[in-house]
C-alpha positions as CSV (number, residue, x, y, z in Angstrom):
1,X,117.1,75.9,71.8
2,X,120.2,75.0,73.8
3,X,119.3,74.9,77.5
4,X,122.7,76.1,78.5
5,X,122.0,79.5,76.8
6,X,118.7,80.0,78.6
7,X,119.1,82.4,81.5
8,X,116.2,82.5,83.9
9,X,115.9,85.0,86.7
10,X,112.8,86.0,88.7
11,X,112.0,89.1,86.7
12,X,113.6,88.5,83.3
13,X,114.1,85.7,80.8
14,X,116.8,85.8,78.1
15,X,116.4,83.2,75.3
16,X,118.9,82.7,72.5
17,X,118.5,80.6,69.4
18,X,120.5,80.3,66.3
19,X,118.9,83.4,64.6
20,X,117.0,85.2,67.4
21,X,117.8,86.6,70.8
22,X,114.8,87.5,72.9
23,X,114.6,89.2,76.4
24,X,111.3,89.3,78.2
25,X,110.9,91.4,81.3
26,X,108.2,90.3,83.7
27,X,106.6,92.4,86.4
28,X,104.2,90.5,88.5
29,X,101.5,92.7,90.0
30,X,99.2,92.0,92.8
31,X,95.4,92.0,92.5
32,X,94.3,95.6,91.6
33,X,90.8,94.9,93.2
34,X,92.5,94.5,96.6
35,X,94.2,97.9,96.1
36,X,90.9,99.6,95.2
37,X,89.2,98.0,98.2
38,X,91.9,99.2,100.6
39,X,91.8,102.7,99.2
40,X,88.0,102.8,99.4
41,X,88.0,101.7,103.0
42,X,90.7,104.3,103.7
43,X,88.6,107.0,102.0
44,X,85.6,106.3,104.1
45,X,87.6,106.3,107.4
46,X,86.4,109.4,109.2
47,X,88.8,108.9,112.2
48,X,91.7,110.1,110.0
49,X,92.4,113.6,108.7
50,X,93.4,114.2,105.0
51,X,97.1,114.2,105.7
52,X,97.0,110.9,107.6
53,X,94.9,109.4,104.8
54,X,97.5,110.6,102.2
55,X,100.3,108.9,104.2
56,X,98.4,105.7,104.5
57,X,97.5,105.8,100.8
58,X,101.2,106.1,99.9
59,X,102.0,103.1,102.1
60,X,99.2,101.0,100.5
61,X,100.3,101.9,97.0
62,X,104.0,101.4,97.6
63,X,103.2,98.0,99.1
64,X,101.2,97.2,96.0
65,X,104.0,98.1,93.7
66,X,106.6,95.9,95.5
């Protein structure tokens, strides 16, 4: 494989050989156990009402997906 034809970016790799072109998209995710832990703690927090819990859950999930 010719190194000049290899394009590397953070979330995708495009490799070209004589007879094959391959593109691989990579999505690095954070640890799902941390997400579950944060949501479990939020669920058991009695100082917040349901609407506040929903807003915090949205923030936690959007942070996880970044």
